MIVEX-194913 format. One line per 10 residues: number of its first residue (from 1); their letters; for each residue x, y, z of N, C-alpha, C. Coordinates in nm, 2 decimals, always signed. Each point is the difference from the previous one (the first is absolute). Layout:
NUM) a) X/Y/Z/X/Y/Z/X/Y/Z  ...;
! end
This chain:
1) mltasevaer) +19.45/-0.05/+2.29/-0.05/+0.06/-0.04/+0.05/+0.02/-0.19  -0.11/-0.07/-0.09/+0.02/+0.04/-0.12/+0.03/+0.13/-0.06  +0.08/+0.02/-0.11/+0.01/+0.14/-0.06/-0.08/+0.02/-0.08  -0.01/+0.14/-0.03/-0.08/+0.06/-0.04/-0.06/-0.08/-0.16  +0.12/+0.01/-0.08/-0.04/-0.12/-0.16/-0.06/-0.13/+0.09  +0.07/-0.07/+0.05/-0.05/-0.12/+0.04/-0.16/-0.02/+0.07  -0.03/+0.11/+0.07/-0.17/+0.00/+0.01/-0.06/+0.02/-0.09  +0.02/+0.10/-0.13/-0.05/+0.01/-0.10/+0.01/-0.12/-0.11  +0.08/-0.04/-0.02/-0.02/-0.17/-0.05/-0.08/-0.02/+0.03  +0.04/-0.07/+0.11/-0.14/-0.11/+0.09/-0.11/+0.03/+0.00;
11) lsavrariaa) -0.06/+0.14/-0.03/-0.11/+0.04/-0.01/-0.07/+0.02/-0.13  +0.11/+0.01/-0.10/-0.05/-0.03/-0.11/+0.01/-0.14/-0.08  +0.05/-0.08/+0.08/-0.04/-0.15/+0.02/-0.10/-0.09/+0.03  -0.04/+0.11/+0.12/-0.14/-0.02/+0.10/-0.11/+0.03/-0.11  +0.02/+0.10/-0.09/-0.12/+0.04/-0.05/-0.03/-0.08/-0.15  +0.14/-0.05/-0.03/-0.03/-0.11/-0.11/-0.07/-0.13/+0.05  +0.03/-0.02/+0.06/-0.07/-0.12/+0.10/-0.14/-0.01/-0.03  +0.01/+0.14/+0.08/-0.24/+0.04/+0.02/-0.03/+0.01/-0.16  +0.07/+0.08/-0.12/-0.02/-0.03/-0.10/-0.05/-0.14/-0.04  +0.10/-0.06/+0.00/-0.02/-0.14/-0.07/-0.09/-0.07/+0.06;
21) aaararrdpg) -0.03/+0.02/+0.17/-0.10/-0.07/+0.06/-0.14/+0.04/-0.06  -0.01/+0.12/+0.00/-0.14/+0.09/-0.06/+0.00/-0.11/-0.11  +0.09/+0.03/-0.08/-0.01/-0.07/-0.15/-0.06/-0.11/-0.01  +0.04/-0.10/+0.11/-0.05/-0.17/+0.02/-0.12/+0.03/+0.00  -0.06/+0.10/+0.10/-0.11/-0.01/+0.07/-0.12/+0.08/-0.10  +0.05/+0.03/-0.13/-0.05/+0.12/-0.08/-0.07/+0.13/+0.08  +0.11/+0.05/+0.07/-0.04/+0.07/+0.08/+0.06/+0.14/-0.02  -0.02/+0.12/-0.01/+0.07/+0.12/+0.00/+0.13/+0.02/+0.11  +0.04/-0.01/-0.06/+0.19/+0.07/+0.12/-0.05/+0.09/+0.04  -0.07/+0.16/-0.02/-0.04/+0.10/+0.04/-0.08/-0.02/+0.17;
31) avmlllaskt) -0.07/-0.14/-0.07/-0.14/-0.01/+0.15/+0.09/-0.06/+0.08  +0.12/+0.03/+0.04/+0.06/-0.09/+0.13/+0.16/+0.10/+0.07  -0.08/+0.03/+0.05/+0.05/+0.08/+0.15/+0.16/-0.07/-0.01  +0.14/+0.05/+0.03/+0.12/-0.07/+0.07/-0.01/+0.13/+0.10  -0.02/-0.09/+0.13/+0.02/+0.06/+0.15/+0.12/-0.07/+0.03  +0.12/+0.09/+0.03/+0.14/-0.03/+0.07/-0.01/-0.04/+0.13  -0.01/-0.05/+0.02/+0.05/-0.08/+0.15/+0.09/+0.08/+0.07  -0.01/+0.12/+0.05/+0.17/+0.03/+0.06/+0.01/+0.03/+0.11  -0.10/-0.11/+0.12/+0.07/+0.00/+0.12/+0.13/-0.06/+0.03  +0.07/+0.09/+0.12/+0.14/-0.02/+0.00/+0.09/+0.06/-0.10;
41) qppdairaay) -0.02/+0.02/-0.10/+0.07/+0.09/-0.11/+0.00/+0.10/+0.03  +0.14/+0.08/-0.03/+0.02/+0.14/+0.02/-0.04/+0.11/-0.06  -0.03/+0.11/+0.01/-0.05/+0.09/-0.08/+0.07/+0.08/-0.15  +0.16/-0.07/+0.03/+0.06/+0.01/-0.17/-0.03/-0.12/-0.08  -0.05/-0.13/+0.08/-0.01/-0.08/-0.09/-0.19/+0.01/-0.09  -0.05/+0.07/+0.10/-0.17/+0.02/-0.03/+0.04/+0.16/-0.12  +0.09/+0.06/+0.00/+0.06/+0.11/-0.08/+0.05/-0.03/-0.14  +0.04/-0.13/+0.01/+0.06/-0.07/-0.11/-0.10/-0.07/-0.11  -0.10/-0.05/+0.12/-0.12/-0.06/-0.13/-0.09/+0.11/-0.01  -0.05/+0.10/+0.06/-0.05/+0.11/-0.05/+0.06/+0.10/-0.09;
51) lagardfgen) +0.15/+0.01/-0.06/+0.06/+0.04/-0.09/-0.05/-0.07/-0.14  +0.00/-0.13/+0.04/+0.05/-0.14/-0.12/-0.21/+0.03/-0.02  -0.11/+0.06/+0.05/-0.12/-0.02/-0.05/-0.08/-0.02/+0.10  +0.01/-0.06/+0.13/-0.06/-0.02/+0.07/-0.09/+0.07/+0.07  -0.12/-0.01/+0.04/-0.06/+0.14/+0.06/-0.06/-0.12/+0.18  -0.06/-0.10/-0.01/-0.06/-0.03/+0.10/+0.05/-0.09/+0.08  +0.02/+0.02/+0.14/+0.09/-0.06/+0.10/-0.08/-0.08/+0.10  +0.03/-0.11/+0.05/-0.07/-0.07/+0.11/+0.09/+0.02/+0.13  -0.09/+0.04/+0.09/+0.07/-0.03/+0.19/-0.08/-0.02/+0.04  +0.11/-0.10/+0.11/-0.06/-0.07/+0.10/-0.05/+0.04/+0.14;
61) yvqeaaskrd) +0.07/+0.08/+0.03/+0.00/+0.08/+0.12/-0.01/+0.20/-0.01  -0.11/+0.00/+0.04/-0.04/+0.19/+0.03/+0.15/+0.06/+0.04  +0.04/-0.01/+0.10/+0.16/+0.06/+0.03/+0.11/-0.02/-0.10  +0.01/-0.10/-0.05/+0.11/+0.01/-0.11/-0.07/+0.07/-0.12  -0.11/-0.03/-0.10/-0.08/+0.08/-0.06/+0.02/+0.14/+0.02  -0.03/+0.09/+0.12/+0.01/+0.11/+0.03/+0.15/+0.05/-0.03  +0.09/-0.05/+0.03/+0.14/+0.04/-0.01/+0.06/-0.04/-0.14  -0.04/-0.07/-0.08/+0.04/+0.04/-0.14/-0.07/+0.05/-0.05  -0.13/+0.06/+0.06/-0.09/+0.09/-0.10/+0.08/+0.14/+0.01  +0.04/+0.02/+0.14/+0.05/+0.12/+0.05/+0.15/+0.04/-0.08;
71) aladladirw) +0.08/-0.16/-0.04/+0.15/+0.02/-0.06/-0.06/+0.03/-0.16  -0.05/-0.04/-0.04/-0.10/+0.00/-0.12/-0.06/+0.11/-0.09  -0.02/+0.12/+0.10/-0.12/+0.06/-0.02/+0.02/+0.11/-0.13  +0.11/-0.03/-0.03/+0.00/+0.09/-0.18/-0.02/-0.11/-0.09  -0.07/-0.13/+0.06/-0.03/-0.05/-0.16/-0.19/+0.01/+0.05  -0.03/+0.08/-0.09/-0.13/+0.09/+0.02/-0.10/-0.14/+0.00  +0.01/-0.06/-0.15/-0.10/-0.11/-0.03/-0.03/-0.14/+0.01  +0.12/-0.04/+0.12/+0.04/-0.11/+0.10/-0.16/-0.01/+0.05  -0.02/-0.16/-0.01/-0.12/-0.05/+0.09/+0.02/-0.10/+0.06  -0.04/-0.02/+0.16/+0.02/-0.09/+0.08/-0.12/-0.07/+0.04;
81) hlighlqtnk) +0.05/-0.14/+0.03/-0.14/-0.09/+0.00/+0.08/-0.08/+0.16  -0.15/-0.01/+0.08/+0.04/-0.10/+0.12/+0.00/-0.15/-0.06  +0.07/-0.06/+0.00/-0.02/-0.13/-0.06/+0.05/-0.10/+0.14  +0.01/+0.02/+0.13/+0.01/-0.06/+0.14/-0.11/+0.06/+0.09  +0.01/-0.07/+0.12/-0.13/-0.02/+0.08/-0.02/+0.15/+0.06  -0.15/+0.04/+0.01/+0.03/+0.18/+0.07/-0.06/-0.08/+0.13  +0.03/+0.10/+0.11/-0.03/-0.01/+0.08/-0.12/+0.15/+0.04  -0.07/+0.00/+0.07/-0.14/+0.02/+0.02/+0.06/+0.17/+0.07  +0.11/+0.00/+0.06/+0.03/+0.14/+0.06/+0.10/+0.04/-0.07  +0.01/-0.03/-0.14/+0.10/+0.08/-0.09/-0.07/+0.02/-0.15;
91) akaavaifev) -0.13/-0.01/+0.04/-0.11/+0.04/-0.12/-0.01/+0.17/-0.05  +0.06/+0.06/+0.11/+0.04/+0.16/-0.06/+0.11/+0.05/-0.05  +0.07/-0.09/+0.06/+0.14/-0.01/-0.11/+0.02/-0.02/-0.10  -0.10/-0.13/+0.00/-0.01/-0.06/-0.13/-0.03/+0.08/-0.14  -0.09/+0.04/+0.05/-0.08/+0.10/-0.11/+0.04/+0.11/-0.04  +0.08/+0.04/+0.06/+0.11/+0.13/-0.06/+0.09/-0.06/-0.06  +0.02/-0.13/-0.01/+0.13/-0.04/-0.10/-0.05/-0.07/-0.10  -0.09/-0.05/+0.03/+0.00/-0.16/-0.12/-0.17/+0.07/-0.07  +0.07/-0.04/-0.18/-0.10/+0.00/-0.07/-0.12/-0.12/+0.05  +0.03/-0.12/+0.00/-0.08/-0.14/+0.00/+0.05/-0.01/+0.12;
101) ihsldsarla) -0.10/-0.10/+0.06/+0.06/-0.11/+0.12/-0.06/-0.11/-0.04  +0.12/-0.12/-0.03/-0.03/-0.14/-0.06/-0.03/-0.07/+0.09  -0.03/+0.01/+0.13/+0.00/-0.09/+0.12/-0.12/+0.05/+0.09  -0.12/+0.02/-0.05/-0.09/+0.02/+0.10/-0.05/-0.16/+0.01  -0.03/+0.00/+0.15/-0.01/-0.15/+0.08/-0.13/+0.02/+0.08  -0.05/+0.12/+0.01/-0.11/+0.03/+0.09/-0.10/+0.09/+0.03  -0.14/+0.01/+0.02/-0.02/+0.09/+0.03/+0.03/+0.12/+0.07  +0.07/-0.06/+0.14/+0.05/+0.14/+0.08/+0.06/+0.09/-0.09  +0.12/-0.09/-0.07/+0.09/+0.05/-0.05/-0.05/+0.14/-0.13  -0.13/-0.04/-0.07/-0.08/+0.07/-0.09/-0.03/+0.08/+0.05;
111) salhrarpqp) -0.09/+0.01/+0.12/-0.01/+0.12/+0.12/+0.08/+0.10/+0.03  +0.16/-0.04/-0.01/+0.10/+0.10/+0.08/+0.06/+0.06/-0.11  -0.02/-0.08/-0.13/+0.06/+0.10/-0.12/-0.13/+0.07/+0.00  -0.12/-0.02/+0.02/-0.11/+0.12/-0.11/+0.00/+0.09/+0.13  +0.06/-0.03/+0.18/+0.01/+0.12/+0.07/+0.14/+0.06/-0.03  +0.07/-0.05/-0.08/+0.10/+0.11/-0.01/+0.02/+0.09/-0.13  -0.11/-0.06/-0.11/-0.04/+0.05/-0.14/-0.13/-0.04/-0.06  -0.06/+0.08/+0.09/-0.15/-0.03/-0.09/-0.01/+0.01/-0.14  +0.02/+0.14/-0.04/+0.01/+0.04/-0.12/+0.18/+0.04/-0.07  -0.03/-0.03/-0.12/-0.05/-0.12/-0.10/+0.01/-0.12/+0.10;
121) pmralievnl) -0.04/-0.10/+0.02/+0.00/-0.14/+0.06/+0.16/-0.11/-0.06  +0.08/-0.03/+0.05/+0.09/-0.05/+0.02/+0.00/-0.15/-0.10  +0.08/+0.03/-0.11/+0.00/-0.14/-0.09/+0.02/-0.12/+0.09  -0.06/-0.12/-0.02/+0.09/-0.11/+0.05/-0.09/-0.14/-0.04  +0.14/-0.10/+0.00/-0.05/-0.14/-0.04/+0.00/-0.07/+0.13  -0.14/-0.09/-0.01/+0.03/-0.09/+0.13/+0.10/-0.13/-0.07  +0.10/-0.05/+0.13/+0.06/-0.09/-0.01/-0.03/-0.10/+0.06  -0.01/-0.14/-0.09/-0.09/-0.11/+0.05/+0.15/-0.07/+0.01  -0.04/-0.12/+0.11/+0.07/-0.09/+0.01/-0.04/-0.14/-0.04  -0.01/+0.01/-0.13/-0.03/-0.11/-0.06/+0.10/-0.14/+0.04;
131) ggeatktgva) +0.12/-0.02/+0.05/+0.08/-0.15/+0.02/-0.04/+0.02/+0.17  -0.08/+0.06/+0.11/-0.06/-0.02/+0.11/+0.15/-0.03/+0.09  +0.09/+0.10/+0.02/+0.11/-0.02/+0.01/-0.01/+0.09/+0.13  +0.03/-0.07/+0.10/+0.02/+0.06/+0.15/+0.08/+0.13/-0.02  +0.12/+0.02/-0.07/+0.11/+0.08/+0.05/-0.04/+0.12/-0.10  -0.10/+0.00/-0.09/+0.01/+0.09/-0.08/-0.19/+0.05/+0.09  +0.03/+0.20/-0.05/-0.15/+0.06/+0.01/-0.08/-0.02/-0.11  -0.13/+0.06/-0.01/-0.04/+0.02/-0.12/-0.19/-0.09/+0.06  -0.07/+0.02/-0.09/-0.14/-0.11/+0.06/-0.04/-0.08/-0.06  -0.07/-0.12/+0.06/-0.02/-0.08/-0.05/-0.07/-0.02/-0.13;
141) pgavealida) -0.01/-0.09/-0.11/-0.07/+0.05/-0.08/-0.16/+0.00/+0.00  -0.05/-0.07/+0.10/-0.16/-0.06/+0.05/-0.03/+0.19/+0.08  +0.09/+0.05/+0.01/-0.01/+0.16/+0.09/-0.01/+0.10/-0.09  +0.05/+0.01/-0.17/+0.05/+0.10/-0.07/-0.18/+0.08/+0.00  -0.08/-0.06/-0.04/-0.11/+0.01/-0.01/-0.06/+0.15/+0.08  +0.03/-0.09/+0.11/-0.06/+0.10/+0.13/+0.07/+0.13/+0.08  +0.12/-0.01/-0.08/+0.11/+0.09/+0.00/-0.02/+0.10/-0.07  -0.02/-0.05/-0.15/-0.04/+0.11/-0.11/-0.17/+0.07/+0.06  -0.07/-0.05/+0.07/-0.18/+0.03/+0.04/+0.09/+0.16/+0.11  +0.07/-0.05/+0.06/+0.05/+0.07/+0.14/+0.11/+0.10/-0.04;
151) ardkvqivgl) +0.03/+0.02/-0.09/+0.13/+0.10/-0.01/-0.05/+0.09/-0.15  -0.11/-0.07/-0.07/+0.01/+0.09/-0.11/-0.06/+0.14/-0.01  -0.05/+0.03/+0.12/-0.02/+0.17/+0.02/+0.11/+0.06/+0.05  +0.12/-0.09/+0.03/+0.07/+0.11/+0.09/+0.15/-0.02/-0.08  +0.04/-0.07/-0.12/+0.09/+0.02/-0.08/-0.05/-0.03/-0.15  +0.12/+0.01/-0.07/-0.06/-0.04/-0.13/+0.07/-0.13/-0.03  -0.08/-0.12/-0.01/+0.06/-0.13/-0.04/-0.01/-0.03/-0.12  +0.17/+0.00/-0.06/+0.00/+0.00/-0.14/+0.06/-0.16/-0.03  -0.01/-0.06/+0.08/+0.04/-0.15/-0.05/+0.04/-0.09/+0.14  +0.04/-0.09/-0.08/+0.08/-0.12/+0.16/+0.13/-0.03/-0.05;
161) mtipppardp) +0.07/-0.02/+0.12/+0.17/-0.07/+0.00/+0.00/-0.12/+0.11  +0.11/-0.07/-0.10/+0.04/-0.10/+0.10/+0.11/-0.04/-0.04  +0.09/-0.07/+0.08/+0.13/-0.06/-0.02/+0.01/-0.21/+0.03  +0.03/-0.04/-0.10/-0.03/-0.14/-0.02/+0.08/-0.03/+0.16  -0.02/-0.14/+0.04/+0.07/-0.07/+0.06/+0.14/-0.03/-0.09  +0.09/+0.03/+0.07/+0.17/-0.04/-0.06/+0.05/-0.15/-0.07  +0.06/+0.02/-0.12/-0.03/-0.10/-0.11/+0.13/-0.02/-0.05  +0.10/-0.07/-0.02/+0.10/+0.02/-0.13/-0.05/+0.00/-0.14  -0.11/-0.08/-0.01/-0.05/+0.02/-0.17/-0.13/+0.13/+0.04  +0.07/+0.08/-0.11/-0.13/+0.10/-0.03/-0.15/-0.04/+0.01;
171) easrpyfarl) -0.02/-0.14/-0.08/-0.11/-0.02/-0.04/-0.09/-0.06/+0.10  +0.08/-0.04/+0.07/-0.06/-0.01/+0.18/-0.12/+0.13/+0.02  +0.04/+0.11/-0.05/-0.09/+0.13/+0.04/-0.09/-0.01/-0.09  -0.01/-0.04/-0.10/-0.09/+0.00/-0.08/-0.14/+0.00/+0.03  -0.03/-0.11/+0.07/-0.14/-0.02/+0.03/-0.09/+0.13/+0.12  +0.12/+0.02/+0.07/-0.05/+0.12/+0.12/-0.01/+0.11/-0.11  +0.09/+0.06/-0.10/-0.03/+0.09/-0.07/-0.15/+0.00/-0.09  -0.03/-0.11/-0.06/-0.12/-0.01/-0.05/-0.14/-0.03/+0.07  +0.06/-0.05/+0.14/-0.07/+0.01/+0.08/-0.09/+0.15/+0.06  +0.13/+0.07/+0.04/-0.02/+0.14/-0.02/-0.06/+0.10/-0.06;
181) remrdrlaaa) +0.03/-0.05/-0.17/-0.09/+0.09/-0.07/-0.13/-0.06/+0.00  -0.04/-0.10/-0.04/-0.15/-0.04/+0.04/-0.08/+0.06/+0.11  +0.07/-0.04/+0.13/-0.08/+0.11/+0.07/-0.03/+0.12/+0.03  +0.13/+0.05/-0.07/-0.02/+0.16/-0.08/-0.16/+0.05/-0.04  +0.01/-0.14/-0.10/-0.11/+0.06/-0.07/-0.12/-0.05/+0.03  -0.01/-0.13/+0.05/-0.15/+0.03/+0.08/-0.02/+0.07/+0.10  +0.10/+0.06/+0.10/-0.03/+0.09/+0.11/-0.05/+0.14/-0.11  +0.10/+0.04/-0.08/-0.02/+0.09/-0.07/-0.19/+0.04/-0.06  -0.03/-0.13/-0.01/-0.17/-0.03/-0.08/-0.07/+0.03/+0.10  +0.04/-0.07/+0.13/-0.10/+0.02/+0.10/-0.01/+0.11/+0.05;
191) aglalselsm) +0.15/+0.10/+0.00/-0.03/+0.15/+0.11/+0.00/+0.03/-0.10  -0.03/+0.01/-0.15/-0.02/+0.18/-0.07/+0.11/+0.03/+0.02  +0.11/-0.06/+0.00/+0.16/+0.08/+0.01/+0.07/+0.00/-0.14  +0.07/+0.08/+0.00/+0.09/-0.02/-0.12/+0.12/-0.14/-0.01  +0.08/+0.07/+0.15/+0.12/-0.14/+0.05/+0.05/+0.03/-0.13  +0.07/+0.06/-0.04/+0.08/-0.02/-0.11/+0.14/-0.04/-0.03  +0.04/+0.00/+0.17/+0.16/-0.02/+0.01/-0.03/-0.13/+0.05  +0.14/-0.08/-0.01/+0.01/-0.17/+0.02/+0.18/+0.05/+0.04  +0.04/+0.03/+0.12/+0.13/+0.03/+0.01/+0.07/-0.13/+0.08  +0.05/-0.10/-0.08/+0.07/-0.15/-0.01/+0.14/-0.01/-0.07;
201) gmtddfevai) +0.09/-0.09/+0.04/+0.09/-0.02/-0.10/+0.14/+0.08/+0.10  +0.10/-0.04/+0.01/+0.11/+0.05/+0.06/+0.11/-0.10/-0.11  +0.15/+0.03/+0.03/+0.09/-0.03/-0.05/+0.03/-0.10/-0.09  -0.05/-0.10/+0.10/+0.00/-0.14/-0.05/-0.11/-0.03/-0.07  -0.11/+0.05/-0.02/-0.14/-0.08/-0.05/-0.08/+0.13/-0.10  +0.07/+0.13/+0.01/-0.06/+0.11/-0.03/-0.08/-0.05/-0.16  +0.06/-0.11/-0.09/-0.01/-0.01/-0.14/-0.11/-0.08/+0.01  +0.00/-0.07/+0.10/-0.12/-0.14/+0.04/-0.16/+0.07/+0.00  +0.04/+0.18/+0.09/-0.09/+0.06/+0.05/-0.09/+0.07/-0.11  +0.11/+0.06/-0.08/-0.08/+0.05/-0.09/-0.07/-0.06/-0.10;
211) eegativrvg) +0.05/-0.13/-0.07/-0.08/-0.11/-0.05/-0.18/+0.00/+0.03  +0.06/+0.01/+0.17/-0.15/-0.05/+0.06/-0.10/+0.14/+0.03  +0.09/+0.14/-0.06/-0.10/+0.14/+0.00/+0.07/+0.08/+0.13  +0.08/-0.02/+0.03/+0.07/+0.12/+0.07/-0.04/+0.10/-0.03  +0.01/+0.13/+0.05/+0.00/+0.14/-0.07/+0.12/+0.07/+0.07  +0.06/-0.08/+0.12/+0.10/+0.10/+0.09/+0.09/-0.13/+0.04  +0.10/+0.02/-0.06/+0.13/-0.11/+0.07/+0.09/+0.07/+0.06  +0.03/-0.05/+0.13/+0.11/+0.05/+0.10/+0.13/-0.09/+0.00  +0.09/+0.09/-0.08/+0.12/-0.03/-0.01/+0.12/+0.07/+0.03  +0.08/-0.10/+0.07/+0.10/+0.06/+0.12/+0.14/-0.03/-0.03;
221) ravfgermr) +0.03/-0.17/+0.01/+0.10/-0.01/+0.00/+0.07/+0.01/-0.17  -0.08/-0.05/-0.05/+0.03/-0.02/-0.16/+0.04/+0.15/-0.09  -0.03/+0.09/+0.08/+0.04/+0.17/-0.05/+0.09/+0.05/+0.08  +0.02/-0.06/+0.17/+0.12/+0.09/+0.09/+0.06/-0.09/+0.05  +0.02/-0.11/-0.04/+0.10/-0.14/+0.05/-0.06/+0.01/+0.15  +0.04/-0.13/+0.14/-0.02/-0.04/+0.06/-0.01/+0.14/+0.10  -0.09/+0.00/+0.09/+0.02/+0.08/+0.11/+0.08/+0.04/+0.09  +0.00/+0.14/-0.01/+0.18/+0.06/+0.10/-0.03/-0.03/+0.13  -0.14/-0.08/+0.03/+0.03/-0.05/+0.17/-0.13/-0.07/-0.01;
! end
């Protein structure tokens, strides 16, 4: 694990990179949320980032997030996001922990979230599998509009999320980010929803994502170093 000062320094460097990318795109850096992907990171690492100013943390698993939430219960304004796949049988536990679900991928899951918390509705982003990868969750691009129609009365759909196919060159992700932005704009107009959020971009490509309109970037390794396990 990195020291608290190292985490703070790396967090500051990422923020500077976000600001520079936003400037290149003539965007307000304040319009981009830095969501720290904290999967497998110990509570002390999260606390170090919190003390350096971070407030939003993304976890992949409900049980791991619950454990960290309990360990960091004194941090009153910390916000937890679910960025991994959610099974319907864990919806009740999820709504008690997370501010936003970034991985809505079925009407069945939307119904489970609604049963677990009818009001206020859970905020969610639809995960879109733009690369058509069998190893990833998310809905096919052609199924997004139908999912919006099926889920809009059960959860508050606030945007779209994607993870492009892995690539060494960050520029390889640009077409996927641009496509998600274009899809969001088209679907928002068709559905009459704001769909204001675009959760896209990670450590290796978040600057490209910002240039293409990301409002949330999910960064872990650049701040915390390599995963603990």
